[in-house]
Phi, psi and omega in degrees: 000144172276176180297337181268000179088010184263144186277156172274358183297115181269357183299323178303323177297319174304320180290320179294318174295320178299313175302315177298316179301317188266346182055032179194140174289325183297311177291325176292329178292323176297314182298325183270349181068044185226172178278145180300325183293326180294314180298310184294320182293320181287327178291312179303316179297321179288323178299319178299320181293318181271352172079028177210147178271132184262337183230147163268123186260133177226173178297334185262355183149202178232161174208153186292145170277171177301318176296327173296318180292322175294318177304311181290327180294337177260336184273335184295314176301326179290326177293326174296320176293321180296316178297322175299315181297315181297319183291324178289321180292319178292323176299316176296321179294327179265012181052044172273344178208172180129180184229135170239122184262113188246132177251133186230159174236002183242169179288151169262015183294331181191185174085196188297315184303318177296319179298317185295310179299311180298313181298316178294323181293329178289325184281322183230075189288348174278345179273121179272129173256110182262112190261131180231126173285153179170182177263170182301303186299318177299318181294316183296320178301313179296327174297313181292335181261009176065018168286331173240148177273332181205150175224148176250120182227158177283151181099167176222018177290152175297147180234126182310127178078003183234159171265134179238130176221120174291130190248316183205170178226150183225135177277139178286136179239151178265122176264125180215165177298147179299337180262013180288148181300331182269357187293337186264002175287152177280337180196159182231156168242156181302330184296334181287344192256007190296332184257009184273156176269115174265142164237141184224160180283143173284341174279159176297140009261033181309306180305320178298317176301318179302310184295327180292317182295318177296315180298319187275323185276348180290342173300340184250026171055037184229140172255115182291158175270114183236121177241141175277143175230131184280061184223161178283168183301320181295324175292322176302319183295324178291324178293326177296312180305332178262010171090018179286343178165189177240171176206180173238145182219162177283166184299336181297338175296339178297347182269001173251145185252119172243126174311130177070023179242140176236143176239121188233123190293153170275148193274327194291144174301331182284356176259020165260113188261130177280143178241128181239150170267140181225135179210163181275132175294343187269356180281116187264014177299114184294329178292321176300312179305318174294320179297318175305308183297319182297317185294314179300318181294319181292324177295317179295320182292320178300309178300322178295323181291322180286323179294336175285339185282000000 
C-alpha cells in the first residue's frame, strides 16, 4: 500500500483497458481468459478505491465516462513507460543488452583476447563491450571504483578484494629490426640479449616491460641498457623496425605486420606469461556475469584444443 492507501497491483488497470478495448466485460473476460465476474468485481473495486466511475454499464456493454476518458488519457502513457521499463529490465536480466567496461594492457590484434571479444559480441550483440587501454595500477583503481567491470592483466596472483581467473598464456617475443643479426633465428635466449639496447614506452605497459626485462636478464649477472621513449607501443614498434633498439612484447603482437620488423620467441618456460581476468565479486552487472561465464568456457575449450594438438 502507498501512503494514500492505493495498491501497487496493476491488474485492475489491465482489466480496465481490456474492457475499454472490447466495450464489454464479457468480451474482455474472453480475451484475458478469465471469468466475467472476476473482471467486473475487480473493476468495480478499483473504481471504489479511486473514488470515480470509469464506465457506464448498459445491457449491451460498457463505455467510458468522461472521468474514465480523462483517466485513461493520463494513465496509458504511464503504463507504456512501465511496460518499456519492465522489458528493458528483463532483457538486461537475460543479458540481451547492457555494457561491460573492460580494461586491457595488451593488443587486440590477435590471440585469445581478440577471439573472446569477437565471439562474445557475435553471441550477445545487444551487449556493448567498452574497451579501455591503460596500466595495471590505473586499471585496478578504476575496477575498485566501479569505473571498469573487468580488467585483463598479466600474472595470476591474488589481488585483495577481487576475483582473479587465469584465462590464457602467451609466450614473450623479442621485437627487432628485420636486418638485425638475430632476426633470422627460430628462437632466442636472454643470454643472446645481454649487450643489446632495449627501448620501451613511457606509456603503459612500458614500466611493466622494464621490470620484466630487469628480472629476466638479471639471471645472467648483467644490467641491461634500457631507454624510455615517449611514444605509444605501436610507434615504438616502428622505431624498433628502423633499428633504434629492441624490445619485448607478448605473443598477440605476432598478428600485426610492421614493415621491417621481426618477432622471435624466447625459449624459456619462464617467458610464457599468464593473463588473467580480474573483477569485483560485489559487481552485480548481469552482463558482466555472462561475460565471465563465456570467457571461462572459451578458455577451457582453448586449453582442450591445445592439448589435442
